[in-house]
Backbone bond lengths (Angstrom), bond angles and torsions (degrees), N, CA, C in turn:
res aa  C-N    CA-C-N  psi(-1)  N-CA   C-N-CA  omega(-1)  CA-C   N-CA-C  phi
1 M - - - 1.465 - - 1.537 110.64 -
2 R 1.271 115.74 148.71 1.505 119.90 177.63 1.525 104.80 -104.45
3 T 1.380 117.01 131.34 1.434 120.27 -177.15 1.553 109.71 -76.07
4 V 1.370 110.27 146.97 1.437 119.06 -178.42 1.487 113.11 -122.49
5 S 1.338 117.41 3.51 1.480 120.77 177.55 1.538 109.01 -138.09
6 D 1.323 112.70 168.08 1.497 116.80 176.69 1.538 111.87 -107.28
7 A 1.362 112.17 34.31 1.513 117.13 179.87 1.510 113.36 -65.21
8 M 1.352 117.49 -17.61 1.488 119.30 -176.02 1.533 110.68 -120.81
9 I 1.339 116.70 26.40 1.404 121.37 -172.05 1.556 114.06 -66.45
10 S 1.267 117.17 -28.21 1.519 118.95 -178.36 1.581 111.52 -72.78
11 I 1.305 117.49 -10.81 1.512 118.29 174.02 1.522 109.97 -111.86
12 G 1.379 116.31 13.96 1.457 119.70 168.91 1.510 114.32 91.91
13 I 1.377 119.36 17.20 1.429 120.38 175.43 1.565 107.48 -109.65
14 F 1.353 109.84 115.42 1.481 118.61 -169.73 1.512 110.73 -109.12
15 I 1.333 117.72 168.22 1.449 125.71 177.28 1.464 106.22 -57.34
16 G 1.359 120.41 130.31 1.444 122.49 175.58 1.511 113.80 95.04
17 D 1.340 118.10 -11.60 1.454 120.49 -179.71 1.486 109.70 -66.74
18 L 1.288 118.87 152.19 1.474 124.18 174.40 1.485 109.30 -99.88
19 V 1.319 117.00 123.54 1.467 123.64 -177.47 1.510 109.92 -108.12
20 V 1.315 115.65 125.55 1.485 120.53 177.24 1.541 106.15 -87.11
21 V 1.375 116.28 131.86 1.471 121.48 -175.55 1.480 110.52 -121.60
22 D 1.298 114.58 132.69 1.576 120.29 172.07 1.441 107.86 -106.39
23 R 1.356 113.17 112.06 1.486 118.36 -179.01 1.509 113.72 -81.07
24 S 1.341 119.87 -6.10 1.441 123.10 -176.48 1.549 113.43 -90.72
25 I 1.327 120.37 -5.24 1.370 122.47 -175.21 1.511 108.72 -99.15
26 T 1.358 117.00 136.35 1.461 120.42 173.29 1.532 108.66 -82.44
27 P 1.336 116.45 132.64 1.500 118.56 -177.06 1.465 114.25 -67.23
28 E 1.352 114.05 145.41 1.499 122.24 171.79 1.472 108.33 -121.66
29 N 1.387 115.83 162.71 1.385 122.40 -175.14 1.570 110.86 -56.59
30 G 1.299 113.81 135.28 1.463 121.27 176.90 1.558 112.86 88.58
31 Q 1.318 119.25 -11.09 1.448 119.72 179.27 1.543 109.76 -74.55
32 V 1.275 114.05 154.87 1.527 120.89 175.09 1.495 106.05 -90.72
33 V 1.314 113.17 128.29 1.467 119.41 -176.81 1.509 109.91 -124.37
34 V 1.302 115.34 158.07 1.459 125.13 170.43 1.524 107.84 -108.13
35 A 1.313 116.20 131.19 1.496 121.41 -179.65 1.527 109.25 -133.38
36 T 1.329 114.77 160.15 1.451 119.63 170.81 1.485 109.45 -92.07
37 Y 1.257 121.71 138.34 1.489 125.07 179.43 1.506 107.94 -159.15
38 G 1.307 115.24 118.61 1.451 120.93 177.60 1.583 111.12 68.75
39 G 1.286 117.47 29.09 1.434 119.86 -177.23 1.476 117.54 80.80
40 E 1.378 114.48 5.08 1.475 117.87 -179.82 1.488 111.00 -126.10
41 L 1.338 117.82 162.43 1.426 120.85 174.40 1.528 108.47 -89.24
42 I 1.295 120.76 135.83 1.415 122.71 178.29 1.495 107.54 -128.47
43 I 1.306 116.89 161.51 1.505 122.18 -177.95 1.509 105.84 -124.08
44 R 1.330 119.60 131.46 1.448 124.21 -178.75 1.545 107.99 -154.89
45 R 1.328 113.65 169.37 1.453 120.63 175.71 1.569 107.82 -91.38
46 Y 1.343 116.72 136.30 1.445 124.44 -172.62 1.511 110.94 -96.53
47 Y 1.315 114.92 134.65 1.510 123.05 173.09 1.512 111.86 -139.08
48 N 1.315 119.09 129.60 1.409 123.73 175.72 1.505 106.27 -118.18
49 D 1.378 115.95 110.77 1.459 124.90 -178.05 1.471 109.33 -107.37
50 N 1.317 118.78 84.71 1.465 124.77 178.55 1.487 110.71 57.39
51 G 1.375 118.13 47.56 1.451 123.92 178.08 1.480 115.59 88.77
52 I 1.343 118.91 -3.83 1.495 120.31 172.83 1.474 104.50 -99.64
53 I 1.316 115.99 116.29 1.492 122.20 -175.69 1.517 106.88 -101.17
54 L 1.341 110.48 127.90 1.474 120.35 178.50 1.532 111.65 -120.19
55 L 1.365 116.42 141.66 1.385 119.85 171.81 1.544 106.50 -113.04
56 L 1.326 116.04 117.67 1.437 121.37 -171.07 1.524 109.77 -108.80
57 P 1.358 117.77 134.80 1.440 121.61 174.08 1.495 110.49 -80.89
58 E 1.338 115.51 164.63 1.441 122.95 174.22 1.522 111.54 -114.06
59 N 1.364 112.53 42.19 1.460 123.93 178.93 1.506 106.32 -154.21
60 D 1.330 116.78 123.01 1.480 122.83 -177.54 1.538 112.72 -63.01
61 N 1.330 120.41 -10.20 1.459 121.19 -179.42 1.529 110.12 -85.43
62 Y 1.308 116.34 -3.12 1.494 117.39 179.58 1.578 106.70 -119.47
63 T 1.328 114.40 158.77 1.473 122.45 -179.01 1.540 109.80 -102.29
64 S 1.317 117.65 157.82 1.429 120.91 172.62 1.481 111.22 -72.88
65 I 1.358 117.50 162.68 1.443 122.54 179.25 1.479 109.24 -123.40
66 N 1.295 118.39 121.63 1.472 121.94 177.45 1.511 105.82 -85.82
67 V 1.341 115.44 107.12 1.498 120.46 -179.00 1.468 110.30 -66.44
68 T 1.368 118.25 -35.24 1.443 123.18 179.16 1.424 116.15 -54.15
69 T 1.425 116.05 -39.93 1.427 121.18 -174.12 1.551 114.03 -107.92
70 T 1.284 117.00 0.33 1.486 123.04 -178.07 1.490 109.44 -107.86
71 P 1.334 120.34 112.18 1.434 120.96 -178.16 1.519 113.57 -71.77
72 G 1.300 119.87 149.55 1.396 122.93 171.84 1.580 116.53 92.77
73 I 1.309 116.86 -1.52 1.388 122.27 178.88 1.536 110.09 -86.81
74 V 1.322 117.29 129.82 1.484 121.17 175.25 1.519 108.58 -127.13
75 I 1.337 118.17 126.86 1.435 120.30 172.30 1.517 107.69 -69.55
76 W 1.302 120.52 120.41 1.431 124.68 -173.09 1.488 113.82 -92.14
77 G 1.367 117.37 -35.70 1.458 123.40 -178.20 1.455 114.60 173.96
78 I 1.267 118.83 177.20 1.489 127.24 179.73 1.504 107.90 -98.44
79 A 1.352 115.10 134.10 1.530 120.08 172.17 1.504 107.23 -74.18
80 T 1.274 119.16 123.42 1.496 120.44 179.60 1.470 112.16 -111.18
81 A 1.329 121.80 -15.89 1.373 121.91 173.32 1.571 110.24 -162.94
82 V 1.356 116.90 157.46 1.416 121.45 -179.58 1.509 107.04 -128.96
83 I 1.373 115.34 133.27 1.431 121.94 178.96 1.570 106.61 -108.27
84 H 1.324 117.96 113.28 1.444 121.87 -175.59 1.521 107.75 -96.51
85 K 1.308 117.48 129.60 1.464 123.09 175.96 1.523 108.95 -94.11
86 F 1.280 118.15 129.57 1.472 124.90 175.53 1.469 112.67 -79.13
């Protein structure tokens, strides 16, 4: 997927970067995941706190998403690599 937001900028994922996604891996806490939200693919950090699943941005201009209480979010896969274009 190609990123369209700067929600993960503080960990070096920028707008236009190409993210390699593995859909066969089950997410673990702290991993960067790709999810569908509002008809778009988003990239966020995954946390499961006793069944409450949160998707956290790495940019203070964005808010976290509570997957447990927000309908329509599907964890699509784990980001395994990022290709940054200069």
